[in-house]
N, C-alpha and C positions, 0 to 999 in steps of 0.2 A: 204771541202765539205760543210760545214753548211754556209760559209759566201758566198758562190755561190747560195745558196739556197735563203739566205736573200736579195742577191742583186736583185736576179730576182722576188720575190715577192715586192721588192720597186719599179721594173722599170713598173710592170704591173699595180701596184697603180696608177705612174703617167700618164701611158695611158689611164685610166680608166676616169680620172679626166678631161684630155685634149678633150677626147669625151664629156663627161657631159658638158664642159662649152662653146665647138664650137654649140651644138644642142641648146642653150639658145638663145631666141629673144632679141632685143635690146631694154635697157629700154626705156621708154617713158618720154620727160622732160616735167617736171610739170609746167612750163612757158607759155605754151600756154593754153590761157583761154577758148577755146571751148571745148577742149577735161575736162577741169574741169568742164563745165556747163554739158557735155554729161554725166557725172558718174552718178549712180543712186544713190539716196540719202538714207542714212542707214537707218533703223526702229530702232529708238532709243526706247527702253521697259522704259516705265516711272518706274521708280524706287520707291520701297513702302515707302512711307513716315514712318521715324523714329519715335515710339512711344514717346509721350511727357512724360518725367518723372515728377513726382509730384512735385510740387515745394515747397522746405524748407519753412515750417510757422516758425515764429518766436514766440517762448512761451515767453507769458508776466509774469515776476515773481509776479505779483499784486495778482492774483487768490490765488495760494499757499499762500500769504502771509495773505490773508484775512481767508483761510482755517486755518491756524497756529493762527490767531487771536482769531476764534471761537472756537478751541480747546483751548485756553490758556483761555479763559472766561469761558469756562465750567469748568477748571482746579480750577480755582480761585472763582467759584462758591460753589465747592465741598469742598476746605479748608476752607471756610467762614464755612461752615456747620458744618466739623468738629470742627472748633474754638469751635462753640455755644457748640456743643455737650461735648468739653471737658470743657468748662467753667461750663455746668450744673452738670457734674461729679464732678468737684473739689465744686461746692456748696455743693452737698451734702455729700462729704467723708472731710468738713471740722470740725474740733474738737468740740463736743459736751459739751455744760455745764454739770457738774456735777449731777445738778437736774437731769435733761431730760435722762441721761446714768441712774440714779437710778430707775426712771420710766419705763424704757423700761425693766430694769432684774426685777422690780417686776411684771410688765404685763408676764414675759416669766414663772416667776414660780408659777403665779396664773394660767395659760394655763396649766402647768405640772400637777398641783393638780388635777385641774378640769379634767385631763384625756385627753383633746385635742391632747396634745403631748406626745408621748409615748419615754420615752429617755431608752433604751438598757443596759445603765451601770445601772437602778435600778434593774436589774434581774440579777441574777447569775444562771447560770446551772454547776451542777456539774455532769460528768460521771460517770455512778457505772458498774464496770467489772461484766462479767457473774458469773464468782464464788462465787461473793456477792449479788446476787439476793435473795438466800433462807435464808441468813442472815439478809440482810436489808428487809425482810418481816416478821422476826419471832420478831426483834427488832426495827420495824419502829415508837410504841408509844415511846420508849426511846429516839428516834432521836427527834421526832416531839417535844416532852415535853419543854425540856431548850428553843428550838429555837422561840416555840410561847408565853411561859410563861416568861421567862426571857428577850429574845431579842424583841419580839413583833413584830415578823414577819410572813409573810404566807409563808407554803412549802407545795409541791405537789410532786409528782412522775410522770413524762409522760412517758405514755407506750409505745408510739410511738418511741420518741427519746431516751428513757433508761436513762433518765438524771432527776436529781431533781433538782428541780426549787424552788430559794429561792427569795422573794420580798418585801418591804415593803407595808403597807395598802396605798389604792387610797387617804385616807382623811387624813394619815398623811404623812410630809415631810421625805426621806429616810434617814436614817444616814448610812454612809458609814462604820463606824465604827465596827456596828451591822451585815451589812450585810458580811464584810469580817470575822469576826469569824463564823457566821453561815456556810460560804464555806469552813473554816479551819477545823471546824469539822465534817462536811460532806467526804470532802476530806479525812480527816485521818482515818475514819471509812472506807472509799472506798480502802483505801490503805492495810489495813487488822489491825488496832488497833481495841481495843475493845471502847465499849461503853464508860465504866468508865473512861478509861486512854485518851479519847478525850473530855470529857467532861471540863477536865482541859484548852483548847482553848478559852472556852467562860467565866470560871471564873477566868485565870488568864492573865495576858497582856505579860509576860515577858516569855513566852513557844511559841518555831519555830518548824516547821517542816523543816528536811533536808533529804535529799535522792540521793545516788551516787550508782558507777555501780563496781564493781569486776576490771572489764576491765580498769575503769580509774585510779586504783592505781598500775597494773601492768598488760600487757596482758598476761592472761593464759588461754587454752584450755584444752579439753579432760579432761582426770583425774587430771591435776593441779588444773584446775578450781574446780572440785568436791572437791579436798583434800583441798583447801583452805576455800571453803562453810563449809567442815566439820569443820574444827579447829576453826571456827566462833562459828557454833553450838555447837559443843562439845557433848559428849555422853548424850544423853536424854537431851539435850541443859542446859545442867549444865554452861558452858560458858558464854554461853549469859544471862542466869539468872543473875550469878555473877556480868556480867558487867554493866547489867542494875541495880543490889541491890547497887553497889560501885559507880556508875556515876549518879545515880538516873535519868535516862534515861529510854526510851521504845524502845527497837528495835524490826523490822518486817523483816524477809529473807524472797524474793519472788524471787528464782532462782538466778540469776545475779545482781539485785536489795538490795540494803538495806535502809531501812527509818527507821530514827531514830527522836524521839521528846523528847524534853526538852528544859531548860535555854542553853543561849548561851556558858558558861563555860563548862557546863556540857557536851554537844552534843561537843564541842571542845577536851575534855578527849574522851569521847569515839569513836569517830572518830580516834583520837591516837591509841587507843588500837586494834580497829579492821583494821586500815591500818597494823599495825604490824604484827597481824595472820596473813594477806593475804599474807606479804611477805615472810612467811616463819619462822618466828620466834617460837617458844614453849610456849606452853600457862602456863607453870611454870614460865616463865622468864615474862612474860606479867603480869601474877598475882602479882610479884614481884615490876614490875613498876608501877602497877595500886594503889596498897597499899602505896607507896612513894608519887604518885601523890595525892593521895586522903587526905592523912594524911597534906600537904602542903596546900591544898583547905580549910582542916578545921582548920588549923592556920591562914590563914588570913580573914575567916569568923570570 
C-alpha cells in the first residue's frame, strides 16, 4: 500500500510539470537586432562613489633626529654644569695647610669664649628624685661650697626641670675633668649617699660609683626578693655596716637597686660579698670569706 501511494504521488507531480511546461510561451531569439533596439533601456542607478581612504604619509626620521639631538645638547649642557660644580666642591674639599686649620680652630674657640656659640657639653644636668628634695634643700650650702670654691664652677637648681645644672664661667675655658667630678658628686648625693661621703669623688681620683639590681644576680620575686634584701641589710643594718667597714666602701640600698662607692678593688670585693648573700649563703660564712679576702688584700698592700 505504501509503494502504491508513493507511485501515485510521483505520477501527479509529472502531470503538473507537463502542464506547466505546455502553457509557457516560446523563447524569443536574441539574434534579431530590431527586438534588441525595441527593448527599453534599463535605468542604471548611479553607484555612490566610494570614500577615498586617506593616503599613507611617509614620516621622515630627520625630525626625530633633530629632537633627539636637541635633547642630547641639553643633557650635555647639564653634564658640563655638574662637572663645574664638582670641580668647585673638589677645590673646597682640598686638604688645608696646618696653619690655616689652626687658625680656624682658634677662631672657633674665641667664639665659644665670647658666648656666640653655646655648646651643650659645657653644661651638665643631674636629675634629682622627689624623695631627695627636702634633703637637697637642707644641705644645699654643703653641696655648693666644694663645687664653687675647689672646682671653680657655677651651680644652680632649675625649678622647672627639677635638675641641678653645672657649668663653667663664660670667661674661662671649661675643664672637663672638673665638670665630670662635680656631676659625679651631685649624682652620688641624688642616689642616697651622704654629702661627707660623696665629697671623696671630688678630692680623690681613684673612687668610682657602681650600681646594679638584685634581679641581675638572680631572678627573685615576692618573699624571696624581700629575704635577699633582708640578708644584705641584716638586723638594724649590721651586715651592711660590717661589709662597708671591711671593704672600705659605702653601700646604699634602694628597694631592688644597690649602689656602691669606693676604689676598684674594694668595689670588686663588696660586689662579691653582696652577690653571695643574694644567692642565699648564710651571713656567718660570708663573714669568714670576707676576713680571708681582707687579710689577703692587706698583705698585698
